C-alpha positions in Angstrom: 69.3 -71.2 32.7 70.4 -68.7 30.4 69.5 -65.1 31.4 71.2 -63.2 28.8 69.5 -60.3 27.2 68.5 -60.7 23.7 70.5 -59.1 21.2 68.8 -55.9 20.1 68.0 -56.2 16.3 70.3 -54.3 13.8 69.4 -51.0 13.2 68.7 -50.4 9.4 71.3 -48.4 7.9 70.4 -45.1 6.4 71.5 -45.1 2.6 72.9 -41.7 1.3 70.4 -40.0 -1.2 72.5 -40.9 -4.5 73.0 -44.7 -3.1 69.2 -44.8 -2.4 68.5 -43.4 -5.9 70.8 -45.9 -7.4 69.0 -48.9 -5.3 65.5 -47.9 -6.8 66.9 -47.7 -10.1 68.6 -51.3 -9.9 65.8 -52.9 -8.3 63.1 -51.4 -10.8 65.2 -52.6 -13.5 65.5 -56.1 -12.6 61.5 -56.1 -11.9 61.0 -54.5 -15.5 62.9 -57.0 -17.1 61.7 -60.1 -15.2 58.1 -59.4 -15.1 57.5 -56.8 -17.7 57.2 -52.8 -17.0 53.4 -52.8 -17.3 53.3 -55.4 -14.5 55.2 -53.5 -12.2 54.0 -50.9 -9.7 55.9 -48.3 -7.2 54.4 -50.7 -4.5 56.1 -53.8 -6.1 59.3 -51.8 -6.0 59.1 -50.7 -2.6 58.1 -54.6 -1.5 61.3 -55.9 -3.7 63.7 -53.5 -2.0 62.1 -53.8 1.4 61.6 -50.1 1.9 58.4 -48.1 2.1 56.3 -46.6 -0.8 56.7 -43.1 0.4 60.8 -43.5 0.1 60.4 -44.5 -3.4 57.8 -41.9 -4.3 60.3 -39.2 -2.6 62.7 -40.1 -5.5 60.3 -40.9 -8.4 56.8 -40.0 -9.4 55.8 -42.9 -11.1 57.2 -46.2 -13.0 57.2 -44.2 -16.2 59.7 -41.9 -14.5 62.1 -44.7 -13.4 62.0 -46.1 -16.7 62.7 -42.8 -18.6 65.6 -42.4 -16.4 66.9 -46.0 -16.9 66.7 -45.4 -20.4 68.7 -42.4 -20.4 71.4 -43.8 -18.5 71.8 -46.7 -20.6 71.7 -44.8 -23.7 74.4 -42.5 -22.2 76.7 -45.6 -21.5 75.9 -46.8 -24.9 76.9 -43.5 -26.4 80.2 -43.4 -24.4 81.1 -46.8 -25.7 80.0 -46.3 -29.3 81.7 -42.7 -29.9 85.0 -44.0 -30.2 83.9 -46.6 -33.0 81.9 -43.7 -34.7 84.7 -41.2 -34.9 86.8 -43.9 -36.9 83.9 -45.7 -38.7 84.9 -45.1 -42.2 88.5 -46.4 -41.5 87.5 -49.6 -40.2 87.1 -52.5 -42.9 83.6 -53.6 -41.5 82.1 -50.5 -39.8 78.4 -51.4 -39.5 79.5 -54.9 -38.5 81.5 -53.2 -35.8 78.2 -51.0 -34.7 76.2 -54.3 -34.5 78.7 -56.1 -32.5 78.6 -53.2 -29.8 74.9 -53.2 -30.0 74.7 -56.8 -29.3 77.0 -56.2 -26.3 74.3 -53.9 -24.8 72.3 -56.5 -23.3 70.8 -54.3 -20.3 69.7 -51.7 -22.7 67.9 -54.1 -25.2 66.4 -56.0 -22.6 64.9 -53.2 -21.0 63.8 -51.7 -24.3 61.8 -55.1 -24.7 60.4 -55.4 -21.1 57.2 -53.3 -22.2 54.5 -53.4 -25.1 52.3 -50.8 -24.0 51.5 -47.3 -25.8 53.3 -45.4 -23.4 56.4 -47.7 -23.4 56.5 -47.9 -27.3 56.6 -44.5 -27.5 59.4 -44.1 -24.9 61.2 -46.8 -26.9 61.0 -45.2 -30.0 62.4 -41.8 -28.6 65.5 -44.0 -27.6 66.0 -45.1 -31.1 65.2 -41.7 -32.6 68.1 -40.4 -30.1 70.2 -43.1 -31.5 69.7 -42.3 -35.1 70.3 -38.7 -34.5 73.9 -39.5 -32.8 74.8 -41.5 -35.7 73.6 -39.1 -38.1 75.9 -36.6 -36.4 78.9 -38.7 -36.4 78.6 -41.1 -39.8 78.8 -40.1 -43.1 78.9 -42.2 -46.1 82.5 -43.4 -47.8 84.0 -40.6 -49.7 81.8 -37.7 -48.4 78.8 -38.5 -50.5 75.2 -37.3 -49.9 72.8 -39.5 -48.4 69.2 -40.3 -48.8 66.9 -38.8 -45.8 65.8 -42.2 -44.9 69.1 -44.3 -44.8 70.0 -43.7 -41.2 66.5 -44.3 -40.1 66.6 -47.7 -41.9 70.0 -48.5 -40.7 69.1 -47.9 -37.1 66.0 -49.9 -37.1 67.9 -52.6 -38.7 70.9 -52.7 -36.2 68.1 -52.6 -33.5 66.1 -55.5 -34.8 69.0 -57.6 -35.6 70.8 -57.0 -32.5 67.7 -57.8 -30.5 67.2 -61.2 -32.6 70.8 -62.3 -31.6 70.2 -61.8 -27.9 66.6 -63.5 -28.0 67.8 -66.4 -30.3 70.9 -66.7 -27.9 73.3 -66.7 -30.9 76.8 -68.1 -30.2 79.6 -65.8 -31.1 80.3 -67.4 -34.4 76.7 -66.8 -35.3 76.8 -63.3 -34.2 80.1 -62.6 -36.2 78.5 -64.1 -39.6 75.3 -61.9 -38.8 77.3 -59.0 -38.3 79.3 -59.5 -41.6 75.8 -60.2 -43.3 74.5 -56.9 -42.1 77.6 -54.7 -43.2 77.6 -56.0 -46.6 74.0 -55.2 -46.8 74.4 -51.6 -45.5 77.6 -50.9 -47.6 75.8 -52.2 -50.7 72.9 -49.6 -49.9 75.4 -46.9 -49.5 76.9 -47.6 -52.7 73.4 -47.5 -54.3 72.6 -44.3 -52.7 75.8 -42.5 -54.2 75.2 -39.8 -57.3 76.2 -41.6 -60.2 78.5 -39.7 -62.9 77.4 -36.7 -64.2 
């Protein structure tokens, strides 16, 4: 007869604060993108991570608070990858195709931006692309340094977002993505040439 004492359960390891925050962000992003932002509660996040609700609330006040930080993080990562492309944009033969190709690579950001549909989510999504537009406007000038129409970069940003989203949701292959990027680049370049001032 085995009289050995049963092993004690392994105590749960207490995560450092920064690691716990990252754990909550990562788990929340998975839930947002698989279940939809509006369907996820703070309790759902706690259950998914096997932690208590007070633990989640110790780091974030609401799911909107978590979403905001996730979007800020993803956009900052995108900016870091985009910045070198923007600095040399006018020297590239296919500048806007290059931006589109990079945007298509940002699957986590785009997936997160498609995870909700409510008014608050829509407002936050628009803020992200307004931020992107501002960054493009800061770095990008039309060829030759000519002036631009006020709405050009707004149209470009929306077009980039819509085209990249289509490429991901339609699960386009590399050749199809390349063709799409080339078409976009020709379209935008033609528009830039069309907004250049004529001879005086």
